[in-house]
C-alpha positions as CSV (number, residue, x, y, z in Angstrom):
1,M,-8.3,7.1,-3.7
2,A,-6.9,6.5,-0.1
3,A,-7.4,8.8,2.6
4,R,-5.3,11.9,2.9
5,S,-3.0,10.5,4.8
6,A,-1.7,7.8,3.6
7,P,1.7,7.8,1.2
8,V,3.0,7.3,-2.3
9,L,5.0,4.2,-2.8
10,V,7.3,4.4,-5.2
11,A,9.0,1.1,-6.5
12,V,12.8,0.6,-7.1
13,D,14.8,-1.4,-8.9
14,R,18.8,-0.9,-9.9
15,S,17.8,0.5,-13.2
16,P,19.1,4.0,-13.9
17,E,15.6,5.1,-14.3
18,G,15.3,5.0,-10.3
19,L,16.6,8.8,-9.7
20,R,13.3,10.1,-12.6
21,L,11.4,7.5,-10.6
22,V,11.6,8.7,-7.5
23,R,11.7,12.3,-8.1
24,D,8.2,12.0,-10.1
25,A,6.6,10.1,-7.3
26,A,7.8,12.7,-5.0
27,D,5.7,15.1,-7.5
28,E,3.0,13.4,-7.0
29,A,3.2,12.9,-3.3
30,Q,3.5,16.7,-2.9
31,R,0.4,17.2,-4.8
32,C,-1.2,15.7,-2.2
33,A,0.0,16.4,0.3
34,S,1.5,13.1,1.3
35,G,4.5,10.7,1.8
36,L,6.7,8.6,0.2
37,V,7.8,5.2,0.6
38,I,10.7,4.2,-1.9
39,L,10.4,0.7,-1.8
40,H,13.0,-2.1,-3.0
41,A,13.0,-5.8,-3.1
42,C,16.1,-7.2,-2.5
43,P,16.3,-11.3,-3.0
44,D,20.0,-11.5,-2.6
45,T,20.5,-11.1,1.6
46,A,24.3,-10.6,1.1
47,A,23.6,-7.7,-0.9
48,L,21.2,-6.0,1.4
49,A,23.9,-3.9,2.9
50,V,24.2,-2.4,-0.5
51,E,20.9,-1.8,-1.6
52,R,20.4,0.0,1.8
53,R,22.4,2.8,0.8
54,R,21.5,3.2,-2.7
55,L,17.7,3.5,-1.5
56,S,19.2,6.6,1.0
57,R,20.6,8.2,-1.8
58,L,17.5,7.7,-4.1
59,A,15.7,9.3,-0.6
60,V,17.8,12.7,-1.7
61,A,15.9,13.1,-5.1
62,A,12.6,12.9,-2.9
63,A,12.9,16.6,-1.6
64,G,10.1,18.6,-0.6
65,C,8.5,15.7,0.6
66,R,8.2,13.2,3.7
67,A,9.7,10.4,2.3
68,E,10.7,7.2,3.6
69,T,12.5,3.9,2.5
70,R,11.9,-0.3,2.8
71,L,14.3,-2.8,2.0
72,V,12.4,-5.7,2.1
73,H,13.9,-9.4,1.0
74,G,12.2,-11.4,-1.5
75,T,10.6,-10.8,-4.6
76,P,9.4,-7.5,-6.2
77,A,5.3,-8.8,-7.0
78,A,5.2,-9.8,-3.3
79,A,6.8,-6.6,-1.6
80,I,4.7,-3.9,-3.7
81,L,1.4,-6.1,-2.5
82,G,3.0,-7.1,0.5
83,N,3.3,-2.8,1.4
84,A,0.1,-1.6,-0.7
85,S,-2.6,-1.7,2.0
86,D,-1.7,1.3,3.4
87,A,-0.5,3.1,0.2
88,R,-3.0,6.2,-1.8
89,L,-0.9,5.4,-5.1
90,L,1.8,2.6,-6.0
91,V,4.0,4.0,-8.7
92,L,5.9,1.3,-10.9
93,G,8.6,2.2,-13.4
94,H,8.0,1.3,-17.0
95,D,10.9,-0.1,-19.9
96,G,9.0,-1.9,-22.8
97,R,12.1,-4.1,-23.6
98,R,11.7,-5.6,-19.7
99,R,9.7,-8.7,-19.6
100,A,10.5,-8.7,-15.5
101,R,8.8,-5.3,-15.1
102,H,5.5,-6.6,-17.4
103,R,5.1,-9.4,-15.5
104,I,5.5,-7.7,-12.2
105,L,2.9,-4.9,-13.0
106,A,0.2,-7.9,-14.5
107,A,1.1,-9.4,-10.8
108,V,0.3,-6.6,-9.2
109,V,-3.1,-5.6,-10.9
110,A,-4.3,-8.7,-11.0
111,K,-4.9,-8.2,-6.5
112,T,-4.5,-5.0,-5.8
113,T,-7.4,-2.7,-5.3
114,C,-4.9,0.9,-5.2
115,P,-4.6,2.6,-8.5
116,V,-1.1,1.9,-9.8
117,L,0.7,5.4,-12.1
118,V,3.4,3.3,-14.9
119,H,5.6,5.9,-15.1
120,H,6.6,7.2,-18.8
121,K,8.1,10.3,-19.6
122,V,5.8,13.6,-19.6
123,P,6.0,15.0,-23.3
124,Q,6.6,19.0,-23.4
125,A,3.2,18.9,-25.2
126,A,1.3,18.2,-22.3
127,A,-2.3,20.4,-22.4
128,A,-4.7,18.2,-19.8
129,V,-5.7,14.8,-18.4
130,L,-7.1,12.2,-20.8
131,V,-9.2,9.7,-19.2
132,A,-10.1,7.0,-21.4
133,L,-13.5,5.8,-21.9
134,V,-12.4,2.1,-23.3
135,G,-13.0,-1.2,-22.4
136,S,-15.7,-3.0,-21.0
137,A,-14.9,-1.3,-17.1
138,G,-16.5,0.5,-15.3
139,T,-15.5,3.9,-16.2
140,E,-16.6,6.0,-12.9
141,P,-13.0,5.4,-10.6
142,A,-11.1,6.7,-13.4
143,V,-12.9,9.6,-14.2
144,A,-13.1,10.9,-10.9
145,A,-9.6,10.0,-10.6
146,A,-9.0,12.1,-13.5
147,F,-10.8,15.3,-12.2
148,D,-8.3,14.9,-9.3
149,A,-5.1,14.8,-11.1
150,A,-6.5,17.4,-13.4
151,M,-7.3,20.2,-10.1
152,R,-3.9,19.4,-8.8
153,R,-1.9,19.6,-11.6
154,G,-4.1,22.9,-12.9
155,L,-5.6,21.2,-16.0
156,P,-8.2,20.3,-18.2
157,V,-9.9,16.9,-18.4
158,V,-10.0,15.8,-22.3
159,A,-12.6,12.5,-22.1
160,L,-11.7,10.5,-25.2
161,A,-14.5,8.3,-25.3
162,V,-14.0,5.0,-27.7
163,E,-17.7,4.0,-29.1
164,P,-19.2,6.1,-25.9
165,S,-22.4,4.9,-24.1
166,G,-25.0,7.2,-22.1
167,G,-23.5,5.9,-18.8
168,Q,-20.3,7.1,-19.2
169,L,-21.4,10.4,-20.6
170,D,-23.7,10.8,-17.2
171,V,-20.9,9.7,-15.4
172,L,-18.9,12.8,-17.0
173,A,-21.4,15.3,-16.0
174,R,-22.3,14.3,-13.0
175,W,-17.9,14.8,-12.5
176,S,-17.9,17.7,-13.8
177,A,-20.6,19.2,-11.9
178,N,-18.3,18.0,-8.6
179,Y,-15.6,19.7,-10.4
180,P,-16.4,23.2,-11.6
181,D,-13.4,24.7,-12.1
182,V,-11.9,22.0,-13.9
183,P,-12.8,22.3,-18.1
184,L,-13.9,19.1,-19.6
185,T,-13.6,18.0,-23.0
186,V,-15.2,15.2,-24.5
187,S,-14.0,13.9,-27.8
188,H,-15.8,11.0,-29.1
189,R,-14.4,8.3,-31.1
190,H,-15.9,5.2,-33.5
191,G,-14.5,2.1,-35.4
192,L,-11.3,3.0,-33.9
193,D,-9.1,0.7,-32.3
194,A,-8.9,2.1,-28.6
195,A,-5.6,1.5,-27.7
196,I,-4.0,3.1,-30.7
197,V,-6.5,6.5,-30.8
198,V,-4.9,6.9,-27.2
199,V,-1.9,6.1,-27.5
200,A,-1.6,8.8,-30.1
201,A,-3.8,11.7,-27.7
202,S,-1.1,10.5,-25.3
203,R,1.5,12.6,-26.9
204,A,0.0,15.8,-26.0
205,A,-1.1,14.8,-22.3
206,A,0.0,14.8,-18.9
207,L,-1.4,12.0,-17.7
208,V,-3.8,9.4,-19.1
209,A,-6.3,7.3,-16.4
210,V,-8.0,4.1,-17.5
211,A,-10.5,2.2,-15.6
212,I,-8.8,-1.3,-15.4
213,E,-10.4,-4.9,-14.5
214,P,-7.4,-7.0,-12.5
215,H,-8.6,-10.2,-13.8
216,R,-9.1,-9.0,-17.2
217,W,-5.8,-7.7,-17.7
218,A,-3.9,-9.6,-20.4
219,G,-4.3,-8.5,-24.2
220,S,-6.9,-5.5,-22.7
221,P,-7.2,-1.6,-23.9
222,A,-5.7,-0.7,-20.4
223,Q,-2.7,-2.9,-21.1
224,A,-1.5,-1.8,-24.4
225,I,-2.1,1.6,-23.4
226,A,-0.2,1.1,-20.3
227,D,3.1,0.1,-22.2
228,R,2.6,2.0,-25.6
229,A,1.4,6.0,-24.1
230,H,4.2,9.0,-24.8
231,C,2.8,10.1,-21.0
232,P,2.5,8.3,-17.1
233,V,-0.7,6.3,-17.4
234,L,-3.3,5.9,-14.3
235,L,-4.9,2.5,-14.2
236,V,-7.7,2.6,-11.5
237,P,-9.1,-0.8,-10.4
238,S,-13.2,-0.7,-11.3
239,P,-15.3,-2.7,-8.5
């Protein structure tokens, strides 16, 4: 994660989801004791004044944290990437029916080194932070992020290892020792589709953390998890 003073950046559009998205991003910023930047990309210069007023209204939903708004003339992916360099976390909306958001997410994860939180509603039964040990990406950044998120939420970590390796288990043991007050449970799954297993488990999770390889995003387990999960998904770039 970036330095403590770095803000959480939430990208909004004109959808009704914007208010909930800002509120949940503000919660993340408060957990990190950081500020919040509410970003909107507007390709139409004639609409800038209207969008500026709408952003000001959305900022009211960020009560409890330092919030600023940024209205950028341009495309969403370019605006997000252009403002992500000083962010500790990017928060993006999700709508499985909107192909534009799929394209924006793919463009962002291909180039950013910042963790990306894909917004889904947190289920009422949420009882843990889930870290998904799937795919070929290095798991240590996701494991570290999962323990940090669990500590800030006062929840345990559940590590879901699909075809686990000894190296993955060593990483879990190391980070569990770094967070002695965060309980850890390791669940092994063999011979099953990784995305299906993780999506099913997400029904009882406050968050799923999964490592990504930016240039292997299309068709990856992480992409399927981000699209289908029943809770927010934290995509953590792996070196």
